[in-house]
N, C-alpha and C positions, 0 to 999 in steps of 0.2 A: 682638512676639508675647508672649502671656501667659506668665509664668514657669511657671504650672501646666499649660500645654498640652503634650500629647505632641509629640515632634519630628516634623517632616515625614520621610517615607520617604527614605532615602539616594538621592541622584541625582535627586530630583524638583526641577525648576526651578519655583518658586512662580509666577512671572510667566507662564510658558508654560502651567502647569496652569490658571490662571485664564482665560487666553486661550482654551484649548481648551474649558473649561466654558461660556464665553459662546457659543462657536460651536455647541456641542452644544445649548444652550438654544434658540438661534435655529432650529436644524434641527428641534427638537421643537415649534415653533410659539409660543415665548415671545418677546415683543418686548422684554422687560426682564429683566435678570439682574444681581444684585449679591450681595456677601457681607458679612454682618454678624457682629459679635461677639455675646456673650450677656449683656452687662451692661445691664440695663434698669431700674436702680435708680430713676432719675428718673421713668420711666414707671410703675413700680410705685407710687410715691407718688401720682402723678396718678390712677391707677386706684383706689387705696384711698380717696382723697378723694371721687371720683365715686360709688363704692359706698357710702361712709359717708353721703352725702347722699340715698341711696335713689333715684338718678336712673335706675336700671336697671329700674324697674317690676316686672313679675312674672317677669323673666328670672332666676330664682333661681340658675340654673347659673353666672351671672356671679359671684355672691357666693361660691358654693361653691368655685370654683376660682380665686379671686382672686389669691393670691400665685403659684400654680403657673403662671399665665398669663404672668407676667413673669420666670420663671426656667426658661429652656430646659433647663439642665443638670439640673434636678430632674424635669422632665417626661420627659426621655430622658437618663438618666445616661450620661456620656461625651461629651455634646454640647459642642463648643467653638466651632463656627461654624454659621451658618444661611445657606443659599443662598436668597435671596428672588427670586421670579419673578413677572412680570406678563404677563397675556394680554389683549389688547384685545377689547372687545365692542361698541364704538361702532357704531351704525347710521348715523351722520351724518344723522339725520333730525330734528334739533332743530325745524325749522319744522313738521313733521308732528306732533311731540310737543306743541308749543304749541297747534296747531290742535285736537288731541284734547282737551286741557285746556279749551279755549274752547268746546267743543261738549258741553253737559251731557247730551245723549242718548247720547254715546259713553262707553266704558269706558277709563279710563287704567290700564295695567299698566306697572310699572317696566320700563325697557328691558332690564335683566338677565334678567328672567323671561319675555320674549317667546318665547324658543326653548327648547332642551333644557337640562336641569340641567347647569350648568357643573362641578359637583363631580366627577361621574364622569369627564368628559372630562379635566379637569385632573389628577385623581388618577392616571389611567392614564398620562398624559404624564409626570408627575413621577416615577412609579415607573420608567418606561422610561429616563428621563433619568438618574436616580440610578444605576440599574444600569449604564448605559453609562459614566458617570463612574467608577464603581468598577472597571469592566473596562479602560477605556482610559487613565485619568489616574492613579489610585492606588486601591488597595483601601481601602474605607471602610465604617464602620458608619453606617447612615442610617435615617431614617424620614421619610415625606412627610406633609404636612398640607394640607388644603383645608377650612377651617372645621370640621375633624373632631376638634379637641381644643382645650384652653385655650391659645391662642397669641395674642400681641400682634402680629398680622400687620402692622398699619400702622406700628408703632414699628420693627419689624424691617425693613420695606420702606424706611422713612426712613433707618435706619442703614446699609442696603445701597446707598443712593444712588438708589433708584428714584423718589423724590419726597418732598415734604414734606407734613406733615399740615395740611390747609387748615382754615380757620375752621369749615367744615361737618363736620369730622372725617374727610373722605375724603382719600386720598393723591392728590397732584397732581404730575404729571410736567410740567415746563415745556416739554418737547418733544412731549407727547402727551396732556395733560389728565388727567382722572380716570376715564374710562370704561374701566377695566381690572380684571380679577380678580387676586387675589393667591394664591400658593401658596408653601409652604416645604419645604425639605429640610434637616432637622437632621442635621449630620454631625460626625464625630469627628476631622476632618482640619484642622489649624490653618493654613488658607490665609490669605493677606493680606486684610485687611479694607478694604472700600471706604470712601471719604469720605462721611459722611452728607450728605443733601441739605439745602441751606439753603432757608429759606422765602422766598416771593416773592408773598405776598398783599398786602403793603404796607398801604395804608389802605382797600383795597376791603372793603366789607361787604355786597355784593350778596346773598350766600347767606343771611346773617342776616336781611336785610330781606325777601327773597322768601318765606321759609318760611311756609306758610299757617297754621300753628299756633304760630309763634314758639317752636319747639322748641330752636333754637340760642340758649341763654340767655347765652352769652358765647363769645368765640373759642375753638375747640376744646373746647367744653363743650355737650353735647347732653343734653337732658332727654328720655329715651326715652318717658316717660309722655305726652308731647305729640307725639311723632314719628309721622307717618302710616305710615311703614314699620313701625314697631313695632306700632301699633294695628291695622293691617290684616293683618299677617303673624304676628308673635310672640304678641300678646295673645290669650288664648283666651276671655276673658269678654265682657261687654257693653262696647261702646265708650262712654266717658263722654259724656253728652248734650251738654255744652258743646263737645265736639270734632267732633260729627257734621256740622254745617253747614259747618265749616271744611274737611272732607275733600273736599268737592266730588264729582267723579266718579272719584276715585282709588280703585280697588277692590283693588289689590295693589301696595303700595309707593308711592313718591313719588320724583321726580327733580328737583324744582324747583331745589334748591340746586346741582345739577350743570348743569342746563340753562342757568342764568344765569351760570355761572362763565366769565369771559373766557378762561381758559386752555384751555377745551375747544374753542376755535377751532382748536387744534393737534391735536385728536384725529384718529386715523386710522380710516377705515372698515374693519371686520373683513371678511375673506372666509371666516371659519369657518362652514361650513354649519350646524353645530349651533346657532349663535346667531341664525339667521334666524327671524323670527316664524312661529309655528305657529297653526293654527286662527283665522287672521285677527285675532289678539289685538291687533294694532296699529291696527285700525279697527273692531272689533266694537261693537255697540250693547248698552246695558245690558239691555234687555228680552230680547234674544236670549240673552245669557249667563245671565240669571236663570231661563230656561226649562230649563236643563240639570238633569236629575234626577241622583241620585248615580251611577248606572251610566254615564251619558253623561259626567259630570264626570271620573270615574276613567278612562274610556276616552280622553277628549280630553287629559287632563293626564298621561298615562303618559309618563315620562321628563322631566317638567317640574318645576321647583322649586315650582310652585303646588300640586301634589298634597299636599305635606307639610302644608299648613295645613288641608286637608280641606274637604269640601263644606259643612259647617255654617258655617264662617267665610266661605266664598265667598258664600253666600247672605246672611249678615249684612252683609258689606261692600257687596254690590250693593244690598241693601235701603236702606242709608244713602244710596248714590249716587242711587237712584231717588227717595228723599225730597228730595234736593237738586235734582232735575231740574224743569223747568217743568211745571206741572200740565197733564195731558192725559188723555183717556180711555184711551190705550194704557198710560200709566204707572200709573194707578190700577188698571186691569185686571190688569196684570202683578203688582202688589203683592197683590191679592186672591187670586191663585193660590197664594200662600204664607201666607195669613193663618191657616190651620189646620194649618200644618206641625207635625210631631212635636216639633221642637226648640223649647223655650221661648225660647231665645236668638234664634232666627230670628223667632219670632212677635213678640217684644218689639220688635225693630228694624223689622219690617214695620208694626206698629201705630204706631210713632213716625213712620215714613215716610208712612203714610196720613194721620196727623194733620197733617203738613206740607202736605198737599193738601186738608185739610178734609174728609177722607173716612173718618176713623176711626170 
């Protein structure tokens, strides 16, 4: 136990407390639960180097909160432990996912975004879990996080024993692969810390080799500026032209590095209703999605993580995918419907796409 940590409440059996917390986590729908300390000095250095190389693209918030991200006790004073939790979202549909990627007329949406936004569901579950721990195990000060603050969630997940950080930078559980969401409960109770997960990638480099844009520039080193997930979700400007043909039909995110990972043969299919595909996004065609006006986009993406990126980026991304589709009257006709769009960003990508079909 850290010498600076507050003592455990009198009469509290640490082992029994942790056992109860794990049981409560399972009852709230989390398949993984571990406890980490708050010393992330090595990860802070790794983050600082990544930021220093400018590999974060236009995600300025990564640089703004750099050190805070690696210092839980500064983000939430009094924090001495972090309960890290994982929730499966695998659809066990790898064959169908590859089939979509191989059909240039269909739209590929990252598996995590096919259903409802996981942030709200997980935050509610975490809040209820933390409150129950405080009521039943020991009174504690806490705060829950799901991508909602500067948190090094994968490093904390590794330290809590949930998995190791793979060469593609995702967390991998040797018993369940990488298709799971992470959430954290920062607490002021000095519970026993779990053993960090050891790495089991070995000499495998499938994720590095499969990346369409070669965004994984070294093991555990991602150049966000080349990453399709960054370009189609986080990036708000024009997609660099050299990247456009490489994006293929991926209109929102990319899963290639996870689809190819051997450890995902151990992934478990989720039965969480919120994570089931909505609006036929697992089999929709590009021209169909391109026809959504803003009102329809907002209506269909209500409660979806896709809504955050907005209609303009949605059209930008689909225009690129249509530019990569085989030339056909249907594709060219669909592109012309947006050629005079109010957004200069959309118009520019439509013109590029029409040029790919010799119709600009």
